[in-house]
MOPAC internal coordinates of N, CA, C and O (Angstrom, degrees):
PM7 1SCF
backbone

  N    0.0000 0     0.00 0     0.00 0    0    0    0
  C    1.4410 1     0.00 0     0.00 0    1    0    0
  C    1.5320 1   111.28 1     0.00 0    2    1    0
  O    1.2310 1   119.29 1   141.81 1    3    2    1
  N    1.3154 1   118.95 1   -38.19 1    3    2    1
  C    1.4540 1   121.29 1   178.98 1    5    3    2
  C    1.5166 1   111.15 1   -63.49 1    6    5    3
  O    1.2310 1   120.64 1   144.44 1    7    6    5
  N    1.3170 1   116.38 1   -35.56 1    7    6    5
  C    1.4616 1   118.73 1   178.75 1    9    7    6
  C    1.5253 1   111.02 1   -64.29 1   10    9    7
  O    1.2310 1   120.13 1   142.34 1   11   10    9
  N    1.3258 1   117.35 1   -37.66 1   11   10    9
  C    1.4618 1   120.59 1   177.15 1   13   11   10
  C    1.5161 1   111.13 1   -63.95 1   14   13   11
  O    1.2310 1   120.19 1   139.12 1   15   14   13
  N    1.3300 1   117.24 1   -40.88 1   15   14   13
  C    1.4523 1   121.01 1   178.80 1   17   15   14
  C    1.5206 1   110.91 1   -64.99 1   18   17   15
  O    1.2310 1   120.72 1   143.96 1   19   18   17
  N    1.3192 1   116.23 1   -36.04 1   19   18   17
  C    1.4498 1   121.14 1  -179.39 1   21   19   18
  C    1.5260 1   111.51 1   -65.70 1   22   21   19
  O    1.2310 1   120.16 1   148.21 1   23   22   21
  N    1.3177 1   117.30 1   -31.79 1   23   22   21
  C    1.4597 1   121.37 1  -179.07 1   25   23   22
  C    1.5217 1   112.95 1   -91.86 1   26   25   23
  O    1.2310 1   120.05 1   172.91 1   27   26   25
  N    1.3138 1   117.52 1    -7.09 1   27   26   25
  C    1.4526 1   120.55 1  -178.37 1   29   27   26
  C    1.5229 1   110.06 1   -70.08 1   30   29   27
  O    1.2310 1   120.61 1   -53.52 1   31   30   29
  N    1.3390 1   116.44 1   126.48 1   31   30   29
  C    1.4663 1   118.06 1   177.73 1   33   31   30
  C    1.5245 1   110.81 1   -63.81 1   34   33   31
  O    1.2310 1   121.15 1   -29.87 1   35   34   33
  N    1.3247 1   115.41 1   150.13 1   35   34   33
  C    1.4543 1   119.76 1   177.94 1   37   35   34
  C    1.5137 1   108.90 1  -106.77 1   38   37   35
  O    1.2310 1   120.80 1   -32.93 1   39   38   37
  N    1.3145 1   116.07 1   147.07 1   39   38   37
  C    1.4487 1   121.45 1   178.65 1   41   39   38
  C    1.5139 1   108.08 1  -101.12 1   42   41   39
  O    1.2310 1   120.95 1   -63.95 1   43   42   41
  N    1.3085 1   115.79 1   116.05 1   43   42   41
  C    1.4522 1   120.37 1   178.78 1   45   43   42
  C    1.5161 1   110.80 1   -78.18 1   46   45   43
  O    1.2310 1   120.74 1   -13.78 1   47   46   45
  N    1.3106 1   116.18 1   166.22 1   47   46   45
  C    1.4565 1   122.03 1   178.81 1   49   47   46
  C    1.5244 1   111.16 1   -57.43 1   50   49   47
  O    1.2310 1   120.30 1   147.70 1   51   50   49
  N    1.3099 1   117.03 1   -32.30 1   51   50   49
  C    1.4579 1   120.85 1  -178.15 1   53   51   50
  C    1.5295 1   111.69 1   -81.27 1   54   53   51
  O    1.2310 1   119.97 1  -179.69 1   55   54   53
  N    1.3256 1   117.67 1     0.31 1   55   54   53
  C    1.4533 1   121.40 1   177.48 1   57   55   54
  C    1.5205 1   113.56 1    87.40 1   58   57   55
  O    1.2310 1   119.65 1  -168.37 1   59   58   57
  N    1.3004 1   118.26 1    11.63 1   59   58   57
  C    1.4525 1   122.26 1  -179.86 1   61   59   58
  C    1.5178 1   109.52 1   -93.62 1   62   61   59
  O    1.2310 1   120.42 1   -47.52 1   63   62   61
  N    1.3109 1   116.80 1   132.48 1   63   62   61
  C    1.4583 1   121.08 1   179.84 1   65   63   62
  C    1.5231 1   108.46 1   -95.14 1   66   65   63
  O    1.2310 1   120.84 1   -56.88 1   67   66   65
  N    1.3262 1   116.00 1   123.12 1   67   66   65
  C    1.4569 1   121.75 1   178.64 1   69   67   66
  C    1.5167 1   109.72 1  -126.21 1   70   69   67
  O    1.2310 1   121.09 1   -43.16 1   71   70   69
  N    1.3068 1   115.53 1   136.84 1   71   70   69
  C    1.4540 1   119.67 1   174.39 1   73   71   70
  C    1.5283 1   108.32 1   -83.29 1   74   73   71
  O    1.2310 1   120.74 1   -13.10 1   75   74   73
  N    1.3049 1   116.19 1   166.90 1   75   74   73
  C    1.4694 1   120.05 1   176.22 1   77   75   74
  C    1.5280 1   110.14 1   -60.23 1   78   77   75
  O    1.2310 1   120.60 1   144.01 1   79   78   77
  N    1.3260 1   116.47 1   -35.99 1   79   78   77
  C    1.4576 1   120.86 1   178.50 1   81   79   78
  C    1.5293 1   110.58 1   -63.73 1   82   81   79
  O    1.2310 1   120.22 1   138.20 1   83   82   81
  N    1.3328 1   117.18 1   -41.80 1   83   82   81
  C    1.4626 1   120.61 1   176.97 1   85   83   82
  C    1.5259 1   111.13 1   -62.88 1   86   85   83
  O    1.2310 1   120.58 1   140.15 1   87   86   85
  N    1.3231 1   116.51 1   -39.85 1   87   86   85
  C    1.4628 1   120.29 1   177.90 1   89   87   86
  C    1.5231 1   110.72 1   -62.28 1   90   89   87
  O    1.2310 1   120.38 1   138.33 1   91   90   89
  N    1.3279 1   116.88 1   -41.67 1   91   90   89
  C    1.4707 1   120.50 1   177.87 1   93   91   90
  C    1.5262 1   110.57 1   -62.56 1   94   93   91
  O    1.2310 1   120.62 1   139.06 1   95   94   93
  N    1.3197 1   116.42 1   -40.94 1   95   94   93
  C    1.4670 1   120.28 1   178.48 1   97   95   94
  C    1.5253 1   110.90 1   -62.45 1   98   97   95
  O    1.2310 1   120.31 1   137.66 1   99   98   97
  N    1.3098 1   117.01 1   -42.34 1   99   98   97
  C    1.4701 1   120.21 1   177.73 1  101   99   98
  C    1.5216 1   111.53 1   -61.60 1  102  101   99
  O    1.2310 1   120.49 1   139.53 1  103  102  101
  N    1.3372 1   116.66 1   -40.47 1  103  102  101
  C    1.4722 1   119.83 1   177.88 1  105  103  102
  C    1.5247 1   110.59 1   -63.47 1  106  105  103
  O    1.2310 1   120.31 1   139.05 1  107  106  105
  N    1.3302 1   117.02 1   -40.95 1  107  106  105
  C    1.4763 1   120.41 1   179.51 1  109  107  106
  C    1.5312 1   110.81 1   -66.00 1  110  109  107
  O    1.2310 1   120.28 1   138.54 1  111  110  109
  N    1.3215 1   117.08 1   -41.46 1  111  110  109
  C    1.4628 1   120.32 1   178.54 1  113  111  110
  C    1.5285 1   109.81 1   -61.81 1  114  113  111
  O    1.2310 1   120.78 1   133.81 1  115  114  113
  N    1.3276 1   116.11 1   -46.19 1  115  114  113
  C    1.4653 1   120.29 1   179.60 1  117  115  114
  C    1.5214 1   111.00 1   -59.81 1  118  117  115
  O    1.2310 1   120.32 1   138.19 1  119  118  117
  N    1.3332 1   116.99 1   -41.81 1  119  118  117
  C    1.4653 1   120.65 1  -179.74 1  121  119  118
  C    1.5275 1   110.77 1   -66.05 1  122  121  119
  O    1.2310 1   120.07 1   142.99 1  123  122  121
  N    1.3282 1   117.47 1   -37.01 1  123  122  121
  C    1.4606 1   119.37 1  -178.44 1  125  123  122
  C    1.5360 1   111.94 1   -74.74 1  126  125  123
  O    1.2310 1   120.02 1   151.32 1  127  126  125
  N    1.3223 1   117.57 1   -28.68 1  127  126  125
  C    1.4653 1   121.49 1   180.00 1  129  127  126
  C    1.5238 1   111.19 1   -83.75 1  130  129  127
  O    1.2310 1   120.22 1   156.25 1  131  130  129
  N    1.3041 1   117.18 1   -23.75 1  131  130  129
  C    1.4708 1   122.85 1  -174.31 1  133  131  130
  C    1.5339 1   114.34 1   -48.74 1  134  133  131
  O    1.2310 1   118.75 1   136.22 1  135  134  133
  N    1.3486 1   119.99 1   -43.78 1  135  134  133
  C    1.4625 1   119.28 1  -179.02 1  137  135  134
  C    1.5341 1   113.59 1   -61.77 1  138  137  135
  O    1.2310 1   119.97 1   157.95 1  139  138  137
  N    1.3209 1   117.66 1   -22.05 1  139  138  137
  C    1.4650 1   121.18 1  -178.81 1  141  139  138
  C    1.5259 1   111.96 1  -104.53 1  142  141  139
  O    1.2310 1   120.15 1  -168.41 1  143  142  141
  N    1.3286 1   117.32 1    11.59 1  143  142  141
  C    1.4706 1   121.93 1  -175.24 1  145  143  142
  C    1.5303 1   112.20 1   -58.02 1  146  145  143
  O    1.2310 1   119.90 1   135.60 1  147  146  145
  N    1.3210 1   117.79 1   -44.40 1  147  146  145
  C    1.4758 1   120.61 1  -178.56 1  149  147  146
  C    1.5263 1   110.70 1   -62.73 1  150  149  147
  O    1.2310 1   120.38 1   137.52 1  151  150  149
  N    1.3151 1   116.88 1   -42.48 1  151  150  149
  C    1.4688 1   121.11 1   178.97 1  153  151  150
  C    1.5390 1   110.44 1   -64.57 1  154  153  151
  O    1.2310 1   120.71 1   137.24 1  155  154  153
  N    1.3234 1   116.24 1   -42.76 1  155  154  153
  C    1.4673 1   120.78 1   179.88 1  157  155  154
  C    1.5257 1   110.29 1   -64.07 1  158  157  155
  O    1.2310 1   120.57 1   135.04 1  159  158  157
  N    1.3268 1   116.52 1   -44.96 1  159  158  157
  C    1.4669 1   120.41 1   178.95 1  161  159  158
  C    1.5281 1   111.67 1   -62.50 1  162  161  159
  O    1.2310 1   120.14 1   140.75 1  163  162  161
  N    1.3132 1   117.34 1   -39.25 1  163  162  161
  C    1.4547 1   121.54 1   179.08 1  165  163  162
  C    1.5282 1   110.49 1   -63.12 1  166  165  163
  O    1.2310 1   120.69 1   134.67 1  167  166  165
  N    1.3130 1   116.28 1   -45.33 1  167  166  165
  C    1.4663 1   120.57 1   178.20 1  169  167  166
  C    1.5246 1   110.45 1   -63.89 1  170  169  167
  O    1.2310 1   120.47 1   140.91 1  171  170  169
  N    1.3299 1   116.71 1   -39.09 1  171  170  169
  C    1.4704 1   122.01 1   178.83 1  173  171  170
  C    1.5348 1   109.66 1   -62.36 1  174  173  171
  O    1.2310 1   120.26 1   134.45 1  175  174  173
  N    1.3073 1   117.11 1   -45.55 1  175  174  173
  C    1.4682 1   121.12 1   179.99 1  177  175  174
  C    1.5245 1   111.45 1   -62.92 1  178  177  175
  O    1.2310 1   120.47 1   138.06 1  179  178  177
  N    1.3388 1   116.71 1   -41.94 1  179  178  177
  C    1.4633 1   120.07 1   177.78 1  181  179  178
  C    1.5291 1   110.71 1   -62.42 1  182  181  179
  O    1.2310 1   120.87 1   138.57 1  183  182  181
  N    1.3190 1   115.95 1   -41.43 1  183  182  181
  C    1.4669 1   120.60 1   179.41 1  185  183  182
  C    1.5282 1   110.19 1   -62.77 1  186  185  183
  O    1.2310 1   120.19 1   136.90 1  187  186  185
  N    1.3259 1   117.24 1   -43.10 1  187  186  185
  C    1.4625 1   120.45 1   178.07 1  189  187  186
  C    1.5285 1   110.63 1   -62.87 1  190  189  187
  O    1.2310 1   120.70 1   143.87 1  191  190  189
  N    1.3240 1   116.26 1   -36.13 1  191  190  189
  C    1.4594 1   120.50 1   177.82 1  193  191  190
  C    1.5208 1   111.56 1   -62.87 1  194  193  191
  O    1.2310 1   120.05 1   142.12 1  195  194  193
  N    1.3261 1   117.51 1   -37.88 1  195  194  193
  C    1.4652 1   119.95 1   178.32 1  197  195  194
  C    1.5254 1   111.00 1   -71.89 1  198  197  195
  O    1.2310 1   120.08 1   150.10 1  199  198  197
  N    1.3074 1   117.46 1   -29.90 1  199  198  197
  C    1.4672 1   120.97 1   179.53 1  201  199  198
  C    1.5238 1   110.54 1   -73.15 1  202  201  199
  O    1.2310 1   120.66 1   133.78 1  203  202  201
  N    1.3342 1   116.35 1   -46.22 1  203  202  201
  C    1.4647 1   120.61 1  -173.65 1  205  203  202
  C    1.5282 1   113.86 1   -94.77 1  206  205  203
  O    1.2310 1   119.75 1   166.24 1  207  206  205
  N    1.3188 1   118.08 1   -13.76 1  207  206  205
  C    1.4581 1   120.56 1   178.33 1  209  207  206
  C    1.5171 1   112.89 1    70.57 1  210  209  207
  O    1.2310 1   121.08 1    25.34 1  211  210  209
  N    1.3233 1   115.53 1  -154.66 1  211  210  209
  C    1.4658 1   121.75 1  -174.28 1  213  211  210
  C    1.5210 1   112.92 1   -71.62 1  214  213  211
  O    1.2310 1   119.92 1   150.81 1  215  214  213
  N    1.3192 1   117.75 1   -29.19 1  215  214  213
  C    1.4731 1   120.08 1  -178.65 1  217  215  214
  C    1.5246 1   110.33 1  -117.02 1  218  217  215
  O    1.2310 1   120.48 1   -94.38 1  219  218  217
  N    1.3026 1   116.69 1    85.62 1  219  218  217
  C    1.4642 1   119.65 1  -177.15 1  221  219  218
  C    1.5262 1   112.19 1   -69.53 1  222  221  219
  O    1.2310 1   121.68 1   -32.21 1  223  222  221
  N    1.3105 1   114.38 1   147.79 1  223  222  221
  C    1.4558 1   121.72 1   173.71 1  225  223  222
  C    1.5282 1   105.71 1   -80.69 1  226  225  223
  O    1.2310 1   120.43 1   -74.05 1  227  226  225
  N    1.3222 1   116.79 1   105.95 1  227  226  225
  C    1.4665 1   122.24 1  -169.99 1  229  227  226
  C    1.5366 1   113.66 1   -56.85 1  230  229  227
  O    1.2310 1   118.22 1   131.54 1  231  230  229
  N    1.3366 1   121.00 1   -48.46 1  231  230  229
  C    1.4697 1   119.09 1  -179.90 1  233  231  230
  C    1.5338 1   113.14 1   -61.02 1  234  233  231
  O    1.2310 1   120.51 1   138.97 1  235  234  233
  N    1.3293 1   116.63 1   -41.03 1  235  234  233
  C    1.4723 1   120.14 1   178.93 1  237  235  234
  C    1.5213 1   110.48 1   -67.06 1  238  237  235
  O    1.2310 1   120.96 1   135.80 1  239  238  237
  N    1.3205 1   115.78 1   -44.20 1  239  238  237
  C    1.4585 1   120.67 1  -179.71 1  241  239  238
  C    1.5267 1   110.96 1   -60.71 1  242  241  239
  O    1.2310 1   120.41 1   137.16 1  243  242  241
  N    1.3300 1   116.83 1   -42.84 1  243  242  241
  C    1.4620 1   121.07 1   179.87 1  245  243  242
  C    1.5364 1   111.23 1   -62.83 1  246  245  243
  O    1.2310 1   120.48 1   135.21 1  247  246  245
  N    1.3343 1   116.68 1   -44.79 1  247  246  245
  C    1.4680 1   120.15 1   179.91 1  249  247  246
  C    1.5241 1   110.80 1   -64.73 1  250  249  247
  O    1.2310 1   120.25 1   139.41 1  251  250  249
  N    1.3271 1   117.13 1   -40.59 1  251  250  249
  C    1.4617 1   120.31 1   178.42 1  253  251  250
  C    1.5298 1   111.39 1   -65.62 1  254  253  251
  O    1.2310 1   120.67 1   140.03 1  255  254  253
  N    1.3313 1   116.33 1   -39.97 1  255  254  253
  C    1.4668 1   119.48 1   179.52 1  257  255  254
  C    1.5302 1   111.77 1   -63.50 1  258  257  255
  O    1.2310 1   120.41 1   150.03 1  259  258  257
  N    1.3266 1   116.83 1   -29.97 1  259  258  257
  C    1.4652 1   119.87 1   179.27 1  261  259  258
  C    1.5163 1   112.21 1   -72.28 1  262  261  259
  O    1.2310 1   120.10 1   168.10 1  263  262  261
  N    1.3133 1   117.42 1   -11.90 1  263  262  261
  C    1.4653 1   120.81 1   178.14 1  265  263  262
  C    1.5233 1   112.36 1  -102.12 1  266  265  263
  O    1.2310 1   120.15 1  -174.76 1  267  266  265
  N    1.3178 1   117.33 1     5.24 1  267  266  265
  C    1.4628 1   118.92 1   179.98 1  269  267  266
  C    1.5221 1   110.36 1   -74.63 1  270  269  267
  O    1.2310 1   120.22 1   -21.55 1  271  270  269
  N    1.3175 1   117.18 1   158.45 1  271  270  269
  C    1.4670 1   120.49 1  -177.28 1  273  271  270
  C    1.5272 1   114.26 1   -55.86 1  274  273  271
  O    1.2310 1   119.92 1   142.95 1  275  274  273
  N    1.3117 1   117.75 1   -37.05 1  275  274  273
  C    1.4634 1   119.72 1   179.98 1  277  275  274
  C    1.5146 1   112.86 1   -63.87 1  278  277  275
  O    1.2310 1   120.47 1   151.63 1  279  278  277
  N    1.3205 1   116.71 1   -28.37 1  279  278  277
  C    1.4633 1   120.80 1  -179.87 1  281  279  278
  C    1.5214 1   112.13 1   -73.30 1  282  281  279
  O    1.2310 1   120.38 1   146.95 1  283  282  281
  N    1.3108 1   116.87 1   -33.05 1  283  282  281
  C    1.4633 1   118.09 1  -176.17 1  285  283  282
  C    1.5172 1   115.25 1  -102.03 1  286  285  283
  O    1.2310 1   119.47 1   165.26 1  287  286  285
  N    1.3062 1   118.63 1   -14.74 1  287  286  285
  C    1.4703 1   120.38 1  -179.20 1  289  287  286
  C    1.5308 1   114.06 1   -55.53 1  290  289  287
  O    1.2310 1   119.36 1   131.11 1  291  290  289
  N    1.3324 1   118.83 1   -48.89 1  291  290  289
  C    1.4735 1   118.02 1  -178.92 1  293  291  290
  C    1.5337 1   112.79 1   -61.00 1  294  293  291
  O    1.2310 1   120.16 1   142.70 1  295  294  293
  N    1.3286 1   117.29 1   -37.30 1  295  294  293
  C    1.4635 1   119.72 1   179.52 1  297  295  294
  C    1.5308 1   111.29 1   -64.61 1  298  297  295
  O    1.2310 1   120.96 1   133.26 1  299  298  297
  N    1.3263 1   115.77 1   -46.74 1  299  298  297
  C    1.4666 1   118.78 1  -178.72 1  301  299  298
  C    1.5216 1   112.25 1   -69.00 1  302  301  299
  O    1.2310 1   120.83 1   140.72 1  303  302  301
  N    1.3077 1   116.02 1   -39.28 1  303  302  301
  C    1.4647 1   119.80 1  -177.59 1  305  303  302
  C    1.5303 1   111.68 1   -63.41 1  306  305  303
  O    1.2310 1   120.45 1   147.61 1  307  306  305
  N    1.3312 1   116.74 1   -32.39 1  307  306  305
  C    1.4654 1   120.12 1   179.53 1  309  307  306
  C    1.5254 1   112.50 1   -93.13 1  310  309  307
  O    1.2310 1   120.73 1  -173.29 1  311  310  309
  N    1.3391 1   116.21 1     6.71 1  311  310  309
  C    1.4570 1   119.66 1   175.51 1  313  311  310
  C    1.5137 1   115.40 1    82.75 1  314  313  311
  O    1.2310 1   120.09 1  -164.78 1  315  314  313
  N    1.3245 1   117.44 1    15.22 1  315  314  313
  C    1.4663 1   120.74 1  -179.97 1  317  315  314
  C    1.5264 1   110.02 1   -90.05 1  318  317  315
  O    1.2310 1   121.23 1  -118.85 1  319  318  317
  N    1.3298 1   115.25 1    61.15 1  319  318  317
  C    1.4588 1   121.95 1  -175.71 1  321  319  318
  C    1.5258 1   110.96 1   -63.91 1  322  321  319
  O    1.2310 1   120.27 1   139.25 1  323  322  321
  N    1.3276 1   117.08 1   -40.75 1  323  322  321
  C    1.4722 1   120.73 1   178.42 1  325  323  322
  C    1.5201 1   110.67 1   -57.98 1  326  325  323
  O    1.2310 1   120.22 1   135.31 1  327  326  325
  N    1.3302 1   117.19 1   -44.69 1  327  326  325
  C    1.4637 1   121.10 1   180.00 1  329  327  326
  C    1.5295 1   110.77 1   -64.38 1  330  329  327
  O    1.2310 1   120.90 1   140.34 1  331  330  329
  N    1.3285 1   115.89 1   -39.66 1  331  330  329
  C    1.4589 1   120.99 1   177.17 1  333  331  330
  C    1.5313 1   110.57 1   -60.86 1  334  333  331
  O    1.2310 1   120.59 1   130.71 1  335  334  333
  N    1.3363 1   116.48 1   -49.29 1  335  334  333
  C    1.4586 1   120.49 1  -179.17 1  337  335  334
  C    1.5292 1   111.52 1   -62.47 1  338  337  335
  O    1.2310 1   121.14 1   141.08 1  339  338  337
  N    1.3093 1   115.43 1   -38.92 1  339  338  337
  C    1.4654 1   120.30 1   178.42 1  341  339  338
  C    1.5328 1   110.74 1   -63.96 1  342  341  339
  O    1.2310 1   120.45 1   137.41 1  343  342  341
  N    1.3341 1   116.74 1   -42.59 1  343  342  341
  C    1.4668 1   120.81 1  -179.99 1  345  343  342
  C    1.5263 1   111.13 1   -65.53 1  346  345  343
  O    1.2310 1   120.31 1   136.61 1  347  346  345
  N    1.3162 1   117.02 1   -43.39 1  347  346  345
  C    1.4640 1   120.52 1   179.14 1  349  347  346
  C    1.5271 1   110.21 1   -63.57 1  350  349  347
  O    1.2310 1   120.45 1   137.54 1  351  350  349
  N    1.3180 1   116.75 1   -42.46 1  351  350  349
  C    1.4579 1   121.26 1   178.79 1  353  351  350
  C    1.5315 1   110.50 1   -61.76 1  354  353  351
  O    1.2310 1   120.54 1   131.91 1  355  354  353
  N    1.3156 1   116.58 1   -48.09 1  355  354  353
  C    1.4681 1   121.51 1  -178.42 1  357  355  354
  C    1.5206 1   111.37 1   -60.76 1  358  357  355
  O    1.2310 1   120.58 1   128.65 1  359  358  357
  N    1.3368 1   116.50 1   -51.35 1  359  358  357
  C    1.4617 1   119.86 1  -175.75 1  361  359  358
  C    1.5273 1   111.61 1   -71.93 1  362  361  359
  O    1.2310 1   120.07 1   150.36 1  363  362  361
  N    1.3292 1   117.48 1   -29.64 1  363  362  361
  C    1.4614 1   120.43 1   174.11 1  365  363  362
  C    1.5190 1   111.11 1   -64.15 1  366  365  363
  O    1.2310 1   120.60 1   135.96 1  367  366  365
  N    1.3355 1   116.46 1   -44.04 1  367  366  365
  C    1.4738 1   120.18 1   177.66 1  369  367  366
  C    1.5262 1   110.42 1   -65.53 1  370  369  367
  O    1.2310 1   120.87 1   141.44 1  371  370  369
  N    1.3135 1   115.95 1   -38.56 1  371  370  369
  C    1.4685 1   120.41 1   179.04 1  373  371  370
  C    1.5269 1   110.40 1   -61.88 1  374  373  371
  O    1.2310 1   120.57 1   136.51 1  375  374  373
  N    1.3333 1   116.52 1   -43.49 1  375  374  373
  C    1.4639 1   120.36 1   178.54 1  377  375  374
  C    1.5286 1   111.13 1   -63.82 1  378  377  375
  O    1.2310 1   120.45 1   141.36 1  379  378  377
  N    1.3328 1   116.75 1   -38.64 1  379  378  377
  C    1.4630 1   119.89 1   177.77 1  381  379  378
  C    1.5279 1   110.53 1   -63.15 1  382  381  379
  O    1.2310 1   120.40 1   137.97 1  383  382  381
  N    1.3272 1   116.85 1   -42.03 1  383  382  381
  C    1.4703 1   120.37 1   178.29 1  385  383  382
  C    1.5285 1   111.58 1   -65.51 1  386  385  383
  O    1.2310 1   120.66 1   151.11 1  387  386  385
  N    1.3199 1   116.34 1   -28.89 1  387  386  385
  C    1.4616 1   120.70 1   179.06 1  389  387  386
  C    1.5314 1   111.84 1   -87.20 1  390  389  387
  O    1.2310 1   120.52 1  -171.92 1  391  390  389
  N    1.3220 1   116.62 1     8.08 1  391  390  389
  C    1.4794 1   123.38 1   178.31 1  393  391  390
  C    1.5244 1   113.27 1    60.12 1  394  393  391
  O    1.2310 1   120.42 1  -141.38 1  395  394  393
  N    1.3268 1   116.80 1    38.62 1  395  394  393
  C    1.4644 1   120.22 1   174.23 1  397  395  394
  C    1.5181 1   107.24 1   -87.68 1  398  397  395
  O    1.2310 1   120.04 1   -62.74 1  399  398  397
  N    1.3313 1   117.53 1   117.26 1  399  398  397
  C    1.4673 1   119.39 1  -178.09 1  401  399  398
  C    1.5288 1   111.07 1   -70.96 1  402  401  399
  O    1.2310 1   120.01 1   -35.76 1  403  402  401
  N    1.3211 1   117.60 1   144.24 1  403  402  401
  C    1.4716 1   119.69 1   176.39 1  405  403  402
  C    1.5232 1   109.42 1   -70.91 1  406  405  403
  O    1.2310 1   120.94 1   -41.08 1  407  406  405
  N    1.3232 1   115.80 1   138.92 1  407  406  405
  C    1.4822 1   120.47 1   179.27 1  409  407  406
  C    1.4893 1   109.66 1  -119.86 1  410  409  407
  O    1.2310 1   120.10 1   180.00 1  411  410  409

């Protein structure tokens, strides 16, 4: 019976079904990207600067920054997939309310 529970997909807050194997893969990806997190975040910040220019829209910028790789790496690396999905769902809805078009 425990083996069946181990293979049972989990439903995240965002409505995404992930198996335990998928969760393990996400943790491995996060661990492999972690050494380059600072570089990725720096590039992300520069990209946001080109989008928003000299006067950034603070609420939009904050929501976008919460979706950058550096924000979610620690959650995924420690296996907090539910928290990651919840954060992505929350900030995605926030961006939609702020009329940020998907790119």
